[in-house]
Each structure stands twice: as structure tokens, then as C-alpha cells.
C-alpha positions in Angstrom: 112.8 203.0 140.5 110.9 202.3 137.3 108.1 199.9 136.6 110.5 197.5 135.0 112.6 197.4 138.1 109.5 196.6 140.2 108.4 193.9 137.8 111.8 192.4 137.7 112.0 192.4 141.5 108.6 190.8 141.8 109.3 188.1 139.2 112.7 187.5 140.7 111.1 187.0 144.2 108.7 184.5 142.7 111.5 182.7 141.1 113.6 182.6 144.3 110.6 181.6 146.5 109.4 178.8 144.1 113.0 177.6 143.7 113.3 177.4 147.5 110.0 175.5 147.7 111.2 173.1 144.9 114.2 172.0 146.8 112.6 171.9 150.3 109.4 170.1 149.6 109.2 166.4 150.5 106.8 165.5 147.7 108.5 164.8 144.3 105.5 165.9 142.2 105.2 169.1 144.2 108.9 169.7 143.6 108.5 169.3 139.9 105.5 171.7 139.9 107.4 174.3 141.9 110.2 173.9 139.4 107.8 174.7 136.6 106.8 177.9 138.5 110.5 178.8 139.1 111.5 178.3 135.4 108.5 180.2 134.3 109.5 183.1 136.5 113.0 183.0 135.2 111.4 183.3 131.7 109.5 186.3 133.1 112.8 187.8 134.2 114.1 187.4 130.6 111.0 189.1 129.3 111.4 192.1 131.6 115.0 192.4 130.5 113.9 192.5 126.9 115.3 189.1 125.8 112.1 187.6 124.3 113.8 184.9 122.4 115.7 183.7 125.4 112.5 183.6 127.4 110.8 181.6 124.7 113.7 179.1 124.6 113.5 178.9 128.4 109.8 178.0 128.3 110.2 175.5 125.4 113.3 173.7 126.5 113.1 173.7 130.2 109.4 173.9 131.1 108.2 172.2 128.0 110.8 169.4 127.8 112.7 168.8 131.0 109.9 169.1 133.5 107.5 167.1 131.4 110.2 164.5 131.1 110.6 164.4 134.9 106.8 164.1 135.3 106.6 161.3 132.7 109.5 159.5 134.4 107.7 159.7 137.7 104.4 158.4 136.2 106.1 155.6 134.2 108.2 154.3 137.0 105.5 154.7 139.6 108.0 156.2 142.0 106.7 156.9 145.5 105.4 160.5 145.4 104.8 161.0 149.1 107.4 161.6 151.8 109.6 158.6 152.5 111.2 158.3 155.9 114.0 156.1 154.5 115.1 158.8 152.0 114.7 161.8 154.3 117.7 163.5 155.8 118.2 164.6 159.4 118.0 168.1 160.8 121.8 168.5 160.8 122.0 167.8 157.1 119.2 170.2 156.3 120.9 172.8 158.5 124.2 172.3 156.7 122.5 172.5 153.3 120.9 175.8 154.4 124.2 177.2 155.6 125.9 176.2 152.4 123.1 177.7 150.3 123.3 181.0 152.3 127.1 181.0 151.8 126.8 180.6 148.0 124.1 183.3 147.9 126.4 185.6 150.0 129.3 184.9 147.6 127.2 185.6 144.6 125.9 188.9 146.2 129.4 190.0 147.1 130.6 189.3 143.5 127.6 190.8 141.6 126.5 193.7 143.7 129.6 195.8 143.1 129.0 195.3 139.3 125.4 196.6 139.6 125.5 200.4 139.3 121.8 200.8 138.6 122.2 201.3 134.9 120.6 198.7 132.6 122.6 198.3 129.4 121.0 196.8 126.4 123.0 195.3 123.6 121.2 194.8 120.4 122.2 191.5 118.7 121.4 191.2 115.1 119.1 188.3 114.3 121.5 187.0 111.6 124.3 186.8 114.2 122.0 185.0 116.7 120.8 182.5 114.1 124.4 181.9 113.1 125.4 181.2 116.7 122.5 178.9 117.4 122.4 176.9 114.2 126.2 177.0 113.6 128.1 176.8 116.9 125.4 175.5 119.3 123.5 173.0 117.0 125.4 169.9 118.3 124.9 170.6 122.0 121.2 171.1 121.4 121.0 167.9 119.4 122.9 166.0 122.1 120.5 167.4 124.7 117.5 166.2 122.7 119.1 162.8 122.4 119.8 162.7 126.1 116.1 163.6 126.9 114.9 160.9 124.5 117.2 158.2 126.0 116.0 159.3 129.5 112.4 158.8 128.5 113.1 155.4 126.9 115.1 154.4 130.0 112.2 155.4 132.3 109.9 153.3 130.2 112.3 150.3 130.4 112.7 150.7 134.2 108.9 150.7 134.6 108.7 147.4 132.7 111.3 145.5 134.7 110.5 142.3 136.6 109.8 143.2 140.2 109.8 146.9 139.5 107.0 147.7 142.0 105.1 145.7 144.5 102.0 144.1 143.2 102.9 144.5 139.6 103.6 141.8 137.1 106.7 142.6 135.0 107.5 141.6 131.4 110.7 140.2 130.0 
């Protein structure tokens, strides 16, 4: 076992643990912050695997844009950030969700473990080919994603200004 294997296992454990905390916490802001840790750990996995560009894109797009958008939407709409009894689920639903999550993890492990023979294969991708793919084939999906994020932020601002949006606030028309 090499140092890279240990680093990958450690960062992967951080990603799995923070991802689990992100979906099990009852506080929305805590979930968003755990999501930041999880996505940062996934970027760390990319770094350990030698995909620096993908790690940078992971940090910029997901941590830098989507999580910030979620936090701004929470702040603008003044959504309840604490636990809410009306929105919480019962023990049976949580148990079923845990069983379903474990089944998906087992299915992924059964599919991927036979493919892992312990040899890490690196494929060098020329920068010109990568740039051609990103700015040629994938430019429209990236642009549509940025437009979706912008519309979501404007929608969060509009919802926060609605009449009767939150108790004790005066709305505007």
C-alpha cells in the first residue's frame, strides 16, 4: 500500500462521512456546510488521482457556485434553519432510507470491486483535446448551468420579497 493509497482512503472516508452527515442532519445550514466539506474532499480525491484540472473545476463549480447559491437562497428567503417537526420524517422512513442507501452502496461495491485489481492506470490527455472538448462539445451545458444558477438566485430574491413571505415582515409588490 502506497502513500497515495492511504491519502485516497483518508480523503474518501472524509467525503463519505461528511456526505452522510450532510443528508442526516436536521439543520439546513449545517447540511450545506457538510456538503462543502464533502465536495472539497471529492476534489481532494481528484488531486490524489492526479486530475488537478477536474479538482479545480470541482471546487469552482460545486463549492464555489452551487453551495454558495444554496446559502444565499437560505439567507434571502429566511427559511427556517432549525429542526422543524412538521417536516421531519418518522423512524420508519429513516430506516427505509438507510436500507435503500445500504442497498445502493452494496450494488455499487458488487459492480466496482471486481474491476479494481489494485493497479492505477493513468491516461494522459493532451491539453488541446481537453480544451476542445470543454469549449467545443460541453460549452452549452456549462452555459445553461450558469443560466440556471442565475435564475435560481433571482427566484430566491423574488420569493423573499413576496407579500406574506415570512411572519412579521412587510412585503412589497
